[in-house]
Each structure stands twice: as structure tokens, then as C-alpha cells.
N, C-alpha and C positions, 0 to 999 in steps of 0.2 A: 353953109355946110353945117350939118348937125354934129354935135360933139359925140365922140365915141369913147366910152369908158373902157380903158385897157387894164384896170386894176385886177380884174378876174381872168385876164387872158392867160393861156397856157403857152409859155414860150419854149421854143425848141431850137437848139443850136444847130447850125449847118453841119452836115455829115463830113464836110471838108475841113472842119475846124481841127486844130491839133491841141494837145494838152498844154502846150507852152503859151497859149493865149495869143496866137498870131492873129492875122486879119480874119475876123469871122463875123458872121451875122447871126441873128436870131429872128425867127418868124413865129407868129401866132396864127395857126391855121384853124382855130376853133371858132372864128367869127363868121357869120353867114355871108356877108357881102364884101368884106374887105380883108386884106392880108397885111397886117402891120409888120414892118421890118425895122430892126434896130441894130446898132453896133453892140456886140456882146461885151466888149471891154468897157463901154461907157453907156449903159442903157438909159441913164437919166438925161443924156444929151438931147435926145429927141427920137421920134419915130416917123418913118415914112409910111404912108398908107397907099396901098394899091387896090384897085377894084379886083375882086377875085378872078374875074374872067381875064383881065389883063395879066395878072400874075400867072395864071395857068398857061396863057400863050407864051409868056416869057420863059417859063420852065420848059415847055415843049420845045421851044427854039433852042435853048441851051442844050437840052438832051440830043437834039437832032444834029447840032454842030459840034458836039463834044469830041475831042480828039482821042 
């Protein structure tokens, strides 16, 4: 697998995050083929990488089943 440089990624916190710093994630949607996801409380801990198409399917499914 090729290395992906995330130093220039633009991170965005989930719209479901609260100002108290509860359980939240950040994503960087400005990369062409992958969507990096990390814990907003501890971003240095690590990043999960999802293929952009898989992330889109995940989001579509969450929106479809949202209560």
C-alpha cells in the first residue's frame, strides 16, 4: 500500500459533535480516493483510511436508516 501524506489534509469535525468534546470523529474529504477518519479528541493516535466509494456507501446507508 502506498503512503498517504495527511499533513495537508483539511479536517472537519462531525456535525454531531458537541462543544464538550464528547465522542466525535473528524474526516478529511479533500483527498481524491480515500477518506481518512480520526478521533477528534486524540488525532495523533491514528487514522483509519476508507476508499471514497466505500465511505459514500456507508454515509448513504446511515442516512437511509437514521431515526
